[in-house]
DOTIVO-235163 format. One record per residue: residue in one letter; y, z, x of N, C-alpha, C in turn. Coordinates in Angstrom, 1 decimal. Layout:
BEGIN
PT/a/Y/Z/X/Y/Z/X/Y/Z/X
...
//
This chain:
BEGIN
PT/m/55.3/-81.0/18.3/54.3/-81.2/17.3/53.0/-80.6/17.8
PT/k/52.3/-79.9/17.0/51.0/-79.3/17.3/49.9/-80.4/17.2
PT/c/49.2/-80.7/18.3/48.2/-81.8/18.3/46.8/-81.3/18.7
PT/v/45.8/-82.1/18.3/44.4/-81.9/18.5/43.8/-83.2/19.0
PT/i/42.9/-83.1/20.0/42.1/-84.2/20.5/40.7/-84.1/20.1
PT/i/40.2/-85.3/19.6/38.8/-85.3/19.2/38.2/-86.6/19.9
PT/d/37.3/-86.3/20.8/36.6/-87.4/21.5/35.3/-86.9/22.2
PT/d/34.3/-87.7/22.0/33.0/-87.3/22.6/32.8/-87.5/24.1
PT/e/33.8/-88.1/24.7/33.8/-88.4/26.1/34.6/-87.3/26.9
PT/p/34.0/-86.5/27.6/34.8/-85.4/28.3/35.9/-86.0/29.2
PT/l/35.7/-87.1/29.9/36.7/-87.7/30.7/37.9/-88.2/29.9
PT/a/37.6/-88.7/28.7/38.7/-89.2/27.8/39.5/-88.0/27.4
PT/v/38.8/-86.9/27.1/39.5/-85.7/26.6/40.4/-85.2/27.8
PT/d/39.9/-85.2/29.0/40.7/-84.7/30.2/41.9/-85.6/30.4
PT/l/41.8/-86.9/30.2/42.9/-87.8/30.4/44.0/-87.5/29.3
PT/l/43.6/-87.4/28.1/44.5/-87.1/27.0/45.2/-85.8/27.2
PT/q/44.4/-84.8/27.6/45.0/-83.5/27.9/46.1/-83.6/28.9
PT/d/45.9/-84.4/30.0/46.9/-84.6/31.0/48.1/-85.3/30.5
PT/f/47.9/-86.3/29.7/49.0/-87.0/29.1/49.9/-86.1/28.2
PT/v/49.2/-85.3/27.4/49.9/-84.4/26.5/50.7/-83.4/27.3
PT/s/50.2/-82.9/28.4/50.9/-81.9/29.2/52.2/-82.4/29.8
PT/k/52.3/-83.8/29.8/53.5/-84.4/30.4/54.6/-84.6/29.3
PT/v/54.3/-84.3/28.1/55.3/-84.5/27.0/55.7/-83.2/26.4
PT/d/56.9/-82.8/26.6/57.4/-81.5/26.2/57.3/-81.3/24.7
PT/s/57.4/-82.3/23.9/57.4/-82.2/22.4/56.0/-82.0/21.9
PT/l/55.0/-82.1/22.7/53.6/-81.9/22.2/53.0/-80.6/22.6
PT/e/52.3/-79.9/21.7/51.6/-78.7/22.0/50.1/-78.8/21.6
PT/l/49.3/-78.8/22.6/47.8/-79.0/22.4/47.2/-77.7/21.9
PT/v/46.7/-77.7/20.7/46.1/-76.5/20.1/44.6/-76.4/20.1
PT/a/43.9/-77.6/20.3/42.5/-77.6/20.3/42.0/-78.9/20.8
PT/t/40.7/-78.9/21.3/40.0/-80.2/21.6/38.6/-80.0/21.1
PT/f/38.0/-81.2/20.6/36.7/-81.2/20.1/35.9/-82.4/20.6
PT/t/34.6/-82.2/20.9/33.8/-83.4/21.4/32.9/-83.9/20.3
PT/n/33.0/-83.4/19.1/32.3/-84.0/18.0/33.1/-83.8/16.7
PT/a/32.9/-84.7/15.7/33.7/-84.6/14.5/33.2/-83.5/13.6
PT/i/32.0/-83.1/13.6/31.5/-82.1/12.7/32.2/-80.8/13.0
PT/d/32.3/-80.4/14.2/33.0/-79.1/14.5/34.4/-79.2/14.2
PT/a/35.0/-80.4/14.2/36.4/-80.5/14.0/36.8/-80.4/12.5
PT/v/35.9/-80.8/11.6/36.3/-80.9/10.2/36.7/-79.6/9.7
PT/s/35.8/-78.6/9.8/36.1/-77.2/9.2/37.3/-76.6/9.9
PT/a/37.4/-76.8/11.2/38.6/-76.2/12.0/39.9/-76.8/11.5
PT/l/40.0/-78.2/11.4/41.2/-78.8/11.0/41.7/-78.5/9.6
PT/n/40.7/-78.2/8.7/41.1/-77.8/7.4/41.7/-76.4/7.3
PT/q/41.6/-75.7/8.4/42.1/-74.3/8.4/43.3/-74.2/9.4
PT/m/43.5/-75.2/10.2/44.6/-75.1/11.2/45.8/-75.9/10.7
PT/t/47.0/-75.6/11.3/48.2/-76.4/11.1/48.3/-77.4/12.2
PT/v/48.1/-78.6/11.9/48.1/-79.7/12.9/49.0/-80.8/12.5
PT/d/49.9/-81.2/13.4/50.8/-82.3/13.1/50.3/-83.7/13.5
PT/l/49.6/-83.7/14.6/49.2/-85.0/15.2/47.8/-84.9/15.7
PT/l/47.0/-85.9/15.5/45.6/-86.0/15.9/45.3/-87.2/16.7
PT/f/44.8/-87.0/17.9/44.3/-88.1/18.7/42.8/-88.2/18.5
PT/l/42.4/-89.3/17.8/41.1/-89.4/17.3/40.3/-90.6/17.8
PT/d/39.1/-90.3/18.4/38.2/-91.4/18.9/37.5/-92.0/17.6
PT/i/37.0/-93.2/17.7/36.4/-93.8/16.6/34.8/-93.7/16.7
PT/e/34.3/-94.2/17.8/32.8/-94.2/18.0/32.4/-92.9/18.5
PT/m/31.8/-92.1/17.6/31.3/-90.7/17.9/30.0/-90.5/17.2
PT/p/29.2/-89.6/17.7/27.9/-89.3/17.1/28.1/-88.7/15.7
PT/h/27.0/-88.9/14.9/27.0/-88.3/13.5/27.8/-89.1/12.5
PT/f/29.1/-89.1/12.7/30.0/-90.0/11.9/31.2/-90.3/12.7
PT/n/31.8/-91.6/12.5/32.9/-92.0/13.3/34.2/-91.5/12.9
PT/g/35.2/-91.9/13.6/36.6/-91.4/13.4/37.1/-91.9/12.1
PT/i/36.8/-93.1/11.7/37.3/-93.7/10.4/36.7/-92.8/9.2
PT/e/35.4/-92.5/9.3/34.8/-91.7/8.3/35.3/-90.3/8.3
PT/f/35.5/-89.8/9.5/36.1/-88.4/9.6/37.4/-88.3/8.9
PT/l/38.3/-89.3/9.1/39.6/-89.2/8.6/39.6/-89.3/7.0
PT/k/38.6/-90.0/6.5/38.5/-90.1/5.1/38.1/-88.8/4.4
PT/v/37.3/-88.0/5.1/36.8/-86.7/4.5/37.7/-85.6/4.8
PT/l/38.7/-85.8/5.6/39.6/-84.7/6.0/40.5/-84.3/4.8
PT/e/40.6/-83.0/4.5/41.4/-82.6/3.3/42.9/-82.6/3.7
PT/k/43.2/-82.0/4.8/44.6/-82.0/5.2/44.8/-83.0/6.4
PT/k/45.4/-84.1/6.0/45.5/-85.2/7.0/46.8/-85.2/7.8
PT/p/46.7/-84.9/9.1/47.9/-85.0/10.0/48.2/-86.4/10.3
PT/l/49.2/-86.6/11.1/49.5/-88.0/11.7/48.4/-88.3/12.6
PT/v/48.0/-89.5/12.7/46.8/-89.9/13.5/47.1/-91.1/14.5
PT/i/46.7/-90.9/15.7/46.7/-92.0/16.7/45.2/-92.2/17.1
PT/f/44.7/-93.4/16.8/43.3/-93.6/17.2/43.2/-94.0/18.6
PT/t/42.2/-93.5/19.3/41.9/-93.8/20.7/40.5/-94.3/20.8
PT/t/40.3/-95.5/21.2/38.9/-96.1/21.2/38.8/-97.2/22.2
PT/a/37.5/-97.5/22.5/37.2/-98.7/23.3/37.0/-100.0/22.6
PT/y/37.2/-99.9/21.2/36.8/-101.0/20.4/38.1/-101.5/19.6
PT/s/38.6/-102.7/19.9/39.8/-103.2/19.2/39.6/-103.7/17.8
PT/e/38.3/-103.9/17.4/38.0/-104.5/16.1/38.3/-103.6/14.9
PT/y/38.5/-102.3/15.2/38.9/-101.4/14.1/40.4/-101.3/13.8
PT/a/41.2/-102.1/14.5/42.6/-101.9/14.5/43.2/-102.0/13.1
PT/v/42.8/-103.1/12.4/43.4/-103.3/11.0/43.0/-102.2/10.1
PT/e/41.7/-101.8/10.1/41.2/-100.7/9.3/41.9/-99.4/9.6
PT/g/42.2/-99.2/10.9/42.9/-98.0/11.3/44.3/-97.9/10.7
PT/f/45.0/-99.1/10.8/46.4/-99.1/10.3/46.4/-99.0/8.7
PT/d/45.3/-99.5/8.1/45.2/-99.4/6.7/45.0/-98.0/6.2
PT/l/44.5/-97.1/7.1/44.4/-95.7/6.8/45.6/-94.9/7.1
PT/g/46.7/-95.6/7.5/47.9/-95.0/7.8/48.1/-94.5/9.2
PT/a/47.3/-95.0/10.1/47.4/-94.5/11.5/48.8/-94.9/12.1
PT/i/49.3/-94.0/12.9/50.6/-94.3/13.6/50.4/-95.4/14.6
PT/d/49.3/-95.3/15.4/49.1/-96.3/16.4/47.6/-96.4/16.7
PT/y/47.2/-97.4/17.5/45.8/-97.6/17.8/45.8/-97.9/19.3
PT/l/45.2/-97.0/20.1/45.2/-97.2/21.6/43.8/-97.5/22.0
PT/v/43.7/-98.6/22.8/42.4/-99.0/23.3/42.2/-98.6/24.8
PT/k/41.1/-97.9/25.0/40.8/-97.4/26.3/40.5/-98.6/27.3
PT/p/40.8/-98.4/28.6/41.5/-97.3/29.2/43.0/-97.3/28.8
PT/i/43.5/-96.1/28.4/44.8/-96.0/27.9/45.9/-95.7/29.0
PT/p/46.8/-96.6/29.2/47.9/-96.4/30.2/48.9/-95.4/29.6
PT/f/49.5/-94.7/30.4/50.4/-93.6/30.0/51.6/-94.2/29.2
PT/h/52.1/-95.4/29.6/53.3/-95.9/28.8/52.9/-96.2/27.4
PT/r/51.7/-96.7/27.1/51.3/-96.9/25.7/51.1/-95.6/25.0
PT/f/50.5/-94.6/25.6/50.4/-93.3/25.0/51.8/-92.8/24.6
PT/l/52.7/-92.9/25.5/54.1/-92.4/25.3/54.7/-93.1/24.1
PT/k/54.5/-94.4/24.1/55.1/-95.2/23.0/54.5/-94.8/21.6
PT/a/53.3/-94.5/21.6/52.6/-94.1/20.3/53.2/-92.7/19.9
PT/v/53.3/-91.8/20.9/53.9/-90.5/20.6/55.3/-90.6/20.0
PT/v/56.1/-91.5/20.6/57.5/-91.6/20.1/57.4/-92.1/18.6
PT/r/56.5/-93.0/18.3/56.4/-93.4/16.9/56.0/-92.2/16.0
PT/a/55.1/-91.4/16.5/54.6/-90.3/15.7/55.8/-89.3/15.5
PT/q/56.6/-89.1/16.6/57.7/-88.2/16.5/58.7/-88.7/15.4
PT/q/59.0/-90.0/15.4/59.9/-90.5/14.4/59.4/-90.3/13.0
PT/t/58.1/-90.5/12.8/57.5/-90.3/11.4/57.6/-88.8/11.1
PT/f/57.2/-87.9/12.1/57.2/-86.5/11.8/58.6/-86.0/11.5
PT/q/59.6/-86.5/12.2/61.0/-86.0/11.9/61.5/-86.5/10.5
PT/n/61.1/-87.8/10.2/61.4/-88.3/8.8/60.8/-87.5/7.7
PT/t/59.5/-87.1/7.9/58.8/-86.3/6.9/59.5/-84.9/6.8
PT/q/59.8/-84.3/8.0/60.4/-83.0/7.9/61.8/-83.0/7.2
PT/t/62.5/-84.1/7.4/63.8/-84.2/6.8/63.7/-84.4/5.3
PT/a/62.7/-85.2/4.9/62.4/-85.4/3.5/62.0/-84.2/2.7
PT/t/61.1/-83.4/3.3/60.6/-82.2/2.7/61.6/-81.0/2.7
PT/s/62.6/-81.1/3.6/63.6/-80.0/3.6/64.8/-80.3/2.8
PT/t/64.9/-81.5/2.2/66.1/-81.8/1.4/65.9/-81.3/0.0
PT/i/66.7/-80.4/-0.4/66.6/-79.8/-1.7/66.9/-80.7/-2.9
PT/a/68.0/-81.4/-2.7/68.4/-82.4/-3.8/68.5/-83.8/-3.1
PT/p/67.5/-84.7/-3.4/67.5/-86.0/-2.8/68.7/-86.8/-3.3
PT/t/69.3/-87.5/-2.3/70.4/-88.3/-2.6/70.0/-89.8/-2.8
PT/l/70.8/-90.5/-3.6/70.5/-91.9/-3.8/70.8/-92.7/-2.6
PT/a/70.1/-93.9/-2.4/70.3/-94.7/-1.2/71.7/-95.4/-1.3
PT/t/72.2/-95.6/-0.2/73.5/-96.4/-0.1/73.1/-97.9/0.1
PT/p/74.1/-98.8/0.0/73.8/-100.2/0.2/73.3/-100.5/1.6
PT/t/73.6/-99.7/2.6/73.2/-100.0/3.9/72.2/-99.1/4.5
PT/t/71.8/-98.1/3.9/70.8/-97.1/4.4/69.8/-96.7/3.3
PT/p/68.6/-97.3/3.3/67.6/-96.9/2.3/67.2/-95.4/2.5
PT/e/66.8/-94.8/1.5/66.2/-93.4/1.6/64.7/-93.5/1.9
PT/i/64.3/-93.1/3.1/63.0/-93.2/3.5/62.2/-91.9/3.3
PT/n/61.0/-92.0/2.7/60.1/-90.9/2.4/58.8/-91.2/3.0
PT/p/57.8/-90.3/3.0/56.5/-90.6/3.7/55.8/-91.8/3.2
PT/d/55.9/-92.1/1.9/55.1/-93.3/1.3/56.0/-94.3/0.7
PT/f/57.3/-94.1/0.6/58.1/-95.1/-0.2/59.5/-95.0/0.3
PT/m/60.3/-95.9/-0.2/61.8/-95.9/0.1/62.5/-96.3/-1.1
PT/f/63.8/-95.9/-1.3/64.7/-96.5/-2.3/65.7/-97.4/-1.6
PT/v/65.8/-98.6/-2.2/66.8/-99.5/-1.7/67.8/-99.9/-2.8
PT/r/69.0/-100.2/-2.4/70.0/-100.6/-3.4/69.9/-102.0/-3.7
PT/a/69.7/-102.4/-5.0/69.6/-103.8/-5.4/70.4/-103.9/-6.6
PT/e/71.4/-104.8/-6.5/72.4/-105.0/-7.6/73.0/-103.6/-8.0
PT/y/72.7/-103.1/-9.2/73.4/-101.9/-9.7/72.5/-100.7/-9.8
PT/e/71.3/-100.8/-9.1/70.4/-99.7/-9.2/69.7/-99.4/-7.9
PT/n/69.1/-98.3/-7.8/68.3/-97.9/-6.6/66.8/-98.1/-7.0
PT/v/66.2/-99.0/-6.3/64.8/-99.4/-6.6/63.8/-98.7/-5.6
PT/k/62.8/-98.1/-6.2/61.7/-97.5/-5.4/60.7/-98.5/-5.0
PT/i/60.4/-98.6/-3.7/59.4/-99.6/-3.2/58.4/-98.8/-2.4
PT/n/57.1/-98.9/-2.8/56.0/-98.2/-2.0/55.7/-99.0/-0.7
PT/f/55.6/-98.4/0.4/55.3/-99.1/1.6/54.0/-99.9/1.5
PT/s/53.0/-99.3/0.8/51.7/-100.0/0.7/51.8/-101.3/-0.1
PT/d/52.9/-101.4/-0.9/53.0/-102.6/-1.7/53.8/-103.8/-1.0
PT/i/54.4/-103.5/0.1/55.2/-104.5/0.8/54.3/-105.4/1.6
PT/l/54.4/-106.7/1.4/53.7/-107.7/2.2/54.5/-108.0/3.4
PT/y/55.7/-108.4/3.2/56.6/-108.7/4.4/58.1/-108.7/4.0
PT/i/58.9/-108.7/5.0/60.4/-108.6/4.7/61.0/-109.8/5.4
PT/e/61.9/-110.5/4.7/62.5/-111.7/5.3/64.0/-111.5/5.4
PT/g/64.6/-111.8/6.5/66.0/-111.7/6.7/66.7/-112.9/6.2
PT/l/67.8/-112.7/5.3/68.5/-113.8/4.8/70.0/-113.6/5.0
PT/k/70.5/-113.9/6.1/71.9/-113.6/6.4/72.3/-112.2/6.3
PT/d/73.1/-111.8/5.3/73.5/-110.4/5.1/72.5/-109.6/4.3
PT/y/71.6/-110.3/3.7/70.6/-109.6/2.8/69.2/-109.7/3.4
PT/v/68.3/-108.9/2.9/66.9/-109.0/3.2/66.1/-109.2/1.9
PT/k/65.0/-109.9/2.0/64.2/-110.1/0.8/62.9/-109.3/1.1
PT/i/62.6/-108.3/0.3/61.4/-107.5/0.4/60.3/-108.1/-0.6
PT/v/59.2/-108.7/-0.1/58.2/-109.3/-0.9/57.0/-108.3/-1.1
PT/t/56.6/-108.1/-2.3/55.6/-107.1/-2.6/54.3/-107.8/-3.2
PT/t/53.2/-107.0/-3.3/51.9/-107.5/-3.7/51.9/-108.1/-5.1
PT/d/52.9/-107.7/-5.9/52.9/-108.2/-7.3/53.7/-109.6/-7.4
PT/n/53.9/-110.2/-6.3/54.6/-111.5/-6.2/56.0/-111.4/-6.6
PT/k/56.6/-110.2/-6.5/58.0/-110.0/-6.8/58.8/-109.8/-5.5
PT/f/60.1/-109.9/-5.6/60.8/-109.6/-4.4/62.1/-108.9/-4.8
PT/t/62.7/-108.1/-3.8/63.9/-107.4/-4.0/64.9/-107.8/-3.0
PT/l/66.1/-108.2/-3.3/67.1/-108.5/-2.4/68.0/-107.2/-2.2
PT/t/68.3/-106.8/-1.0/69.1/-105.7/-0.7/70.0/-105.9/0.5
PT/l/71.2/-105.3/0.4/72.2/-105.5/1.5/71.9/-104.5/2.6
PT/i/71.2/-105.0/3.6/70.9/-104.1/4.8/70.5/-105.1/5.9
PT/s/70.7/-104.6/7.1/70.3/-105.5/8.3/68.8/-105.3/8.5
PT/l/68.2/-106.4/9.0/66.8/-106.4/9.3/66.5/-105.5/10.5
PT/i/67.4/-105.4/11.4/67.2/-104.5/12.6/67.1/-103.0/12.1
PT/k/67.9/-102.6/11.1/67.9/-101.3/10.6/66.6/-101.0/10.0
PT/l/66.1/-102.0/9.2/64.8/-101.8/8.5/63.7/-101.8/9.5
PT/e/63.8/-102.6/10.6/62.7/-102.5/11.6/62.6/-101.2/12.3
PT/n/63.8/-100.6/12.6/63.8/-99.2/13.2/63.2/-98.2/12.3
PT/l/63.5/-98.3/11.0/63.0/-97.3/10.0/61.5/-97.5/9.7
PT/l/61.0/-98.7/9.7/59.7/-99.0/9.2/58.6/-99.1/10.3
PT/e/59.0/-99.1/11.6/58.1/-99.4/12.7/57.0/-98.3/12.7
PT/s/57.3/-97.1/12.4/56.3/-96.0/12.4/55.5/-95.9/11.1
PT/k/55.8/-96.8/10.2/55.1/-96.9/8.9/54.0/-98.0/8.9
PT/g/53.7/-98.6/10.0/52.7/-99.6/10.0/53.3/-101.0/9.9
PT/f/54.6/-101.2/10.2/55.2/-102.5/10.1/55.5/-103.0/11.5
PT/a/55.6/-104.3/11.6/55.9/-104.9/12.9/56.8/-106.1/12.8
PT/r/57.8/-106.2/13.7/58.7/-107.4/13.7/57.9/-108.5/14.5
PT/i/57.9/-109.7/13.9/57.2/-110.8/14.5/58.1/-112.0/14.7
PT/h/59.3/-111.9/14.2/60.3/-113.1/14.3/61.6/-112.5/14.0
PT/r/62.7/-113.2/14.4/64.0/-112.7/14.1/64.3/-112.6/12.6
PT/s/63.5/-113.3/11.8/63.7/-113.3/10.4/62.6/-112.6/9.6
PT/y/61.5/-112.0/10.3/60.4/-111.5/9.5/59.9/-110.2/10.1
PT/i/59.6/-109.2/9.2/58.9/-108.0/9.5/57.7/-108.0/8.6
PT/v/56.5/-107.7/9.1/55.3/-107.7/8.3/54.6/-106.4/8.2
PT/n/53.9/-106.2/7.1/53.1/-105.0/6.9/51.7/-105.3/7.5
PT/i/51.4/-104.6/8.6/50.2/-104.9/9.4/48.9/-104.8/8.5
PT/k/48.9/-103.9/7.5/47.7/-103.7/6.7/47.4/-104.9/5.8
PT/h/48.4/-105.7/5.6/48.2/-106.9/4.7/47.9/-108.2/5.5
PT/i/47.8/-108.1/6.8/47.6/-109.3/7.6/46.1/-109.7/7.4
PT/k/45.9/-111.0/7.0/44.5/-111.5/6.8/44.0/-112.1/8.1
PT/s/44.8/-112.8/8.8/44.4/-113.5/10.0/45.6/-113.7/10.9
PT/i/45.4/-113.9/12.2/46.4/-114.1/13.2/46.1/-115.3/14.1
PT/q/47.0/-116.2/14.2/46.9/-117.3/15.1/47.8/-117.1/16.3
PT/k/47.9/-118.0/17.2/48.8/-117.9/18.4/50.3/-117.7/17.9
PT/s/50.6/-118.5/16.9/52.1/-118.5/16.5/52.3/-118.2/15.0
PT/k/51.2/-117.8/14.3/51.4/-117.5/12.9/50.5/-116.3/12.4
PT/v/51.0/-115.7/11.4/50.1/-114.7/10.7/50.0/-115.1/9.3
PT/l/48.8/-114.8/8.7/48.6/-115.1/7.3/48.6/-113.8/6.5
PT/i/49.5/-113.8/5.5/49.6/-112.6/4.6/49.7/-113.2/3.2
PT/a/48.7/-112.7/2.4/48.5/-113.3/1.0/48.3/-114.8/1.3
PT/d/49.1/-115.7/0.7/48.9/-117.1/0.9/50.1/-117.7/1.7
PT/k/50.8/-116.8/2.4/52.0/-117.2/3.2/51.7/-117.1/4.7
PT/r/52.0/-118.2/5.4/51.9/-118.2/6.8/53.3/-118.0/7.4
PT/l/53.4/-117.0/8.2/54.7/-116.6/8.8/54.7/-116.8/10.3
PT/p/55.8/-117.3/10.8/55.8/-117.6/12.2/56.0/-116.4/13.1
PT/i/55.3/-116.4/14.3/55.5/-115.4/15.3/56.3/-116.1/16.4
PT/s/57.5/-115.5/16.7/58.3/-116.1/17.8/57.9/-115.6/19.1
PT/e/58.3/-116.4/20.2/57.9/-116.0/21.5/58.6/-114.7/21.9
PT/s/59.7/-114.4/21.4/60.4/-113.1/21.8/59.8/-111.9/21.3
PT/y/59.0/-112.0/20.2/58.3/-110.8/19.6/56.8/-110.8/19.8
PT/k/56.3/-112.0/20.4/54.8/-112.1/20.4/54.1/-111.1/21.3
PT/n/54.6/-110.9/22.5/53.9/-109.9/23.4/53.9/-108.5/22.9
PT/e/55.0/-108.0/22.3/55.0/-106.7/21.8/54.1/-106.6/20.6
PT/f/54.1/-107.6/19.7/53.3/-107.6/18.5/51.8/-107.6/18.9
PT/f/51.4/-108.5/19.8/50.0/-108.6/20.2/49.6/-107.3/20.9
PT/e/50.5/-106.7/21.7/50.1/-105.4/22.3/49.9/-104.3/21.3
PT/r/50.7/-104.4/20.3/50.6/-103.4/19.2/49.2/-103.4/18.5
PT/l/48.7/-104.6/18.4/47.4/-104.8/17.7/46.3/-104.9/18.7
PT/q/46.6/-104.7/20.0/45.6/-104.8/21.1/44.9/-106.1/21.1
PT/l/45.6/-107.2/21.0/45.0/-108.5/21.0/45.2/-109.2/22.3
//
């Protein structure tokens, strides 16, 4: 993946450059220390992945991403954890809080690679095939799942949470409807992790952008309080930098 680093701190740029050089699948094509210089350049370059700081002079990384015409995959890098939910709401692959350890950087890159490969597969398929009962068709913004006798399209942004029910899963959406489909929760977890979803319990996967609040053992989504189990708590809290 061709990547770009945007950060107003030279030491942060140097660290990310070093990290990128250790990953064979990444090719660094440019670095910028301010968002203004980066806007025009990125609209003319082919970039697959952007490492983007949030607090920068003139306008921040959130504002920068909103005005960018050609949006690559984005991993936010910042010293401020309070922007996490807004970052995921903009479709960020991950949110890294400084100082960034290499293992967290690498985990974020793996997520980006999964999304990049899924997107490449979707765009190179000439005739899209219908989903099977056990494998949904995943696209950049939506998926098809088999429900009863039809393939139902579900937008990722509309999903509140997914609940495991023995052999089936229940996909609950913002319109207060749900879809039952024959697929394992583990398979959905692997497919949706790079889309802004997180496993919080052996029975629940949540859409991070729809989380209203988080307690020690529960998350609030819409009017539903879902449990966070001990086995998933550490990774979930680490994902949100809590």
